[in-house]
C-alpha positions in Angstrom: -14.3 -29.1 -11.9 -16.9 -27.6 -9.8 -18.3 -24.1 -10.2 -17.2 -21.1 -8.0 -20.7 -21.4 -6.1 -20.3 -25.2 -5.6 -16.8 -24.4 -4.1 -18.0 -21.8 -1.7 -20.7 -23.9 -0.4 -18.4 -26.9 0.1 -16.1 -24.8 2.2 -18.9 -23.3 4.3 -20.4 -26.7 5.1 -17.5 -28.5 5.6 -18.8 -31.2 3.0 -16.5 -34.1 2.3 -16.4 -35.8 -1.0 -16.7 -39.6 -1.3 -13.8 -40.7 -3.9 -12.0 -43.8 -4.6 -8.6 -44.9 -5.6 -5.6 -43.9 -3.4 -8.1 -42.0 -0.9 -9.5 -44.1 2.0 -13.4 -44.8 1.2 -14.6 -42.9 4.2 -11.9 -40.0 4.5 -12.8 -37.0 6.1 -10.6 -34.1 5.3 -12.7 -31.5 6.9 -13.2 -28.5 4.9 -12.3 -29.0 1.3 -12.3 -27.0 -2.5 -12.9 -29.2 -5.3 -12.5 -33.0 -4.9 -8.9 -33.5 -3.3 -7.6 -37.0 -2.9 -4.9 -37.9 -0.6 -3.0 -41.2 -0.3 -3.2 -42.9 3.1 0.2 -41.6 3.9 -0.8 -38.2 2.8 -4.1 -38.3 4.8 -2.1 -39.3 8.0 0.3 -36.4 7.6 -2.3 -33.9 6.8 -4.1 -34.8 10.2 -0.7 -34.3 12.1 -0.3 -30.9 10.4 -3.9 -29.8 11.3 -3.2 -30.9 14.9 0.3 -29.3 15.1 -1.1 -25.9 13.9 -4.7 -26.1 15.8 -5.0 -22.5 15.9 -5.3 -22.3 12.2 -8.4 -23.3 9.9 -7.0 -25.6 7.1 -8.9 -26.0 3.7 -7.6 -28.7 1.4 -7.5 -27.8 -2.1 -7.8 -30.0 -5.1 -5.0 -29.4 -7.8 -7.4 -28.5 -10.3 -9.2 -25.6 -8.3 -5.9 -23.9 -7.1 -6.6 -21.0 -9.4 -10.2 -20.6 -8.3 -9.2 -20.8 -4.6 -6.7 -17.8 -5.3 -9.2 -15.8 -7.2 -11.9 -16.3 -4.5 -9.5 -16.5 -1.4 -11.7 -14.2 0.5 -14.7 -16.6 0.2 -13.1 -19.0 2.6 -11.7 -16.6 5.2 -12.8 -17.4 8.8 -13.7 -14.5 11.1 -12.3 -16.4 14.2 -9.0 -18.0 12.8 -6.5 -17.7 10.2 -7.6 -19.8 7.4 -4.8 -21.7 5.5 -5.5 -22.7 2.0 -3.2 -25.7 1.0 -3.5 -28.0 -2.2 -3.3 -31.7 -2.2 0.0 -31.8 -4.2 1.8 -29.9 -1.6 0.4 -32.2 1.2 1.3 -35.3 -0.6 5.1 -34.1 -1.0 5.4 -32.8 2.3 4.3 -36.2 3.7 7.0 -38.0 1.6 9.9 -35.3 1.3 11.5 -34.3 4.6 13.3 -31.0 3.1 10.1 -29.9 1.3 8.0 -30.6 4.4 10.5 -28.5 6.5 10.4 -25.7 3.9 6.4 -25.4 3.8 6.0 -26.1 7.6 8.3 -23.1 8.1 6.0 -20.8 6.3 2.9 -21.8 8.2 5.0 -21.5 11.6 6.1 -18.0 10.5 2.4 -17.1 9.9 1.7 -18.6 13.1 4.1 -16.4 15.2 2.6 -13.4 13.7 -0.9 -14.3 14.2 -1.5 -12.7 17.5 -0.2 -9.4 16.3 -2.5 -9.7 13.2 -5.5 -10.7 15.2 -4.8 -8.1 17.7 -4.4 -5.0 14.9 -7.5 -6.4 12.7 -9.8 -6.5 15.7 -9.5 -2.9 16.1 -10.6 -2.1 12.4 -14.5 -2.4 12.4 -14.7 -3.1 8.5 -12.6 -6.4 8.7 -14.9 -9.4 8.3 -12.1 -12.2 8.2 -8.7 -13.0 6.9 -6.5 -15.8 6.1 -3.4 -17.2 4.1 -2.5 -19.3 0.9 0.3 -21.4 0.5 1.6 -20.9 -2.9 3.8 -22.8 -5.4 7.0 -20.6 -5.3 7.8 -21.5 -1.6 6.0 -18.7 -0.2 2.5 -17.5 1.2 0.0 -14.6 0.4 -2.2 -13.3 3.1 -5.6 -11.9 2.6 -8.4 -10.2 4.3 -12.1 -9.3 3.6 -13.1 -5.7 4.3 -16.4 -4.2 4.3 -15.9 -0.8 3.0 -19.3 0.6 3.8 -19.1 -0.7 7.4 -15.8 0.9 8.2 -16.8 4.1 6.4 -20.2 4.2 8.5 -18.4 3.5 11.9 -15.9 6.2 11.5 -18.3 8.8 10.4 -20.5 8.0 13.5 -17.3 8.3 15.7 -16.3 11.6 14.2 -19.8 13.0 14.3 -19.8 12.0 18.2 -16.6 14.0 18.6 -18.0 17.2 16.9 -21.0 17.0 18.9 -19.0 16.5 22.1 -17.5 20.0 21.5 -20.9 21.5 20.9 -21.9 20.2 24.2 -19.7 22.5 26.1 -21.7 25.5 25.2 -24.9 24.7 27.0 -25.1 22.5 30.2 -28.9 21.7 29.8 -28.3 20.7 26.2 -25.5 18.4 27.0 -27.8 16.2 29.2 -30.5 15.9 26.8 -28.4 15.4 23.7 -26.2 12.7 25.2 -29.3 10.8 26.0 -30.9 11.1 22.4 -27.3 10.5 20.9 -26.7 7.6 22.8 -30.1 6.1 21.4 -29.2 7.2 17.9 -25.7 6.0 17.8 -27.4 2.4 18.9 -29.6 2.5 15.9 -26.9 3.7 13.6 -24.6 0.7 14.7 -27.3 -1.7 14.3 -28.2 -0.4 11.0 -24.4 -0.5 9.7 -24.3 -4.2 10.9 -27.1 -5.3 8.8 -26.1 -3.4 5.8 -23.6 -5.8 4.5 -23.5 -5.9 0.6 -21.7 -7.8 -1.7 -20.4 -4.8 -3.7 -18.8 -3.5 -0.5 -16.8 -6.4 0.3 -13.2 -6.1 -0.9 -10.7 -8.8 -0.7 -7.1 -7.1 0.2 -4.2 -9.3 -0.6 -0.4 -9.2 0.6 2.8 -10.8 0.4 3.3 -10.2 4.2 1.4 -9.6 7.4 3.0 -6.0 7.6 1.9 -5.2 4.0 -1.7 -6.5 4.4 -2.0 -4.3 7.5 -1.0 -1.3 5.6 -3.3 -2.1 2.8 -6.2 -2.6 5.1 -5.5 0.9 6.1 -5.4 2.1 2.8 -8.8 0.7 2.2 -10.3 2.2 4.9 -9.0 5.8 3.8 -10.4 5.1 0.4 -13.8 4.1 1.7 -13.9 7.3 3.8 -12.9 9.5 0.7 -15.3 7.5 -1.6 -18.3 7.6 0.7 -21.2 9.8 0.7 -23.4 10.2 3.8 -27.0 9.0 3.4 -29.9 11.0 4.5 -30.3 8.6 7.6 -26.8 9.2 8.7 -26.8 13.0 8.3 -30.0 12.7 10.5 -28.1 10.9 13.4 -27.2 13.2 16.2 -28.1 16.2 14.1 -31.9 16.7 14.0 -32.8 17.0 17.7 -35.2 19.4 19.5 -34.5 20.4 22.9 -36.8 22.6 25.3 -35.1 24.8 28.0 
């Protein structure tokens, strides 16, 4: 069994392990976790499955790494596509058992139907870095999203600060013009700073049993980030310490 670090590197680089036995010598599964091995029939079906759901990003998991994949689900998420973590045992059985295949392809199809809704709603949430799903043993799937709590909180505070300043601008016409110019530059700097301020301690993986539950939990994580956050001196300075000459 590989370490978590080895697993994550394997997924990120798309490295393919060369194994023997039932697996073809030069088999290429794409992204993998651990050292999965598929029979020729299993490999053929897996390629067909990936083509059928080409709008998803499949990651093949070896049977001994299923628990690690679930525990570190957020590490494998893709910011552009829904990741599907599926283990080698399910793929093999799906390749040979028609009823089993229908059951699990149904799970994937249901997720695919909800994918546009999920992508649309998560796109409006600045702290969401990536999302995905894992096919579980109990005939169901779990969904997950990776949220950067610091990024979500910083952007929301910048937005709130901008709204407050907009009210103050109404008082003085001259201030409005100069303040708007300074504010625009300051907010650009703040957003650039926020984008670069990613830290592992601020990344949270939110898990749920449905798309609807995932969206609710992501919102809850945002609210928690706002209530727990404390403005830095830099953030307090943005848009507040301006000098105007009349």
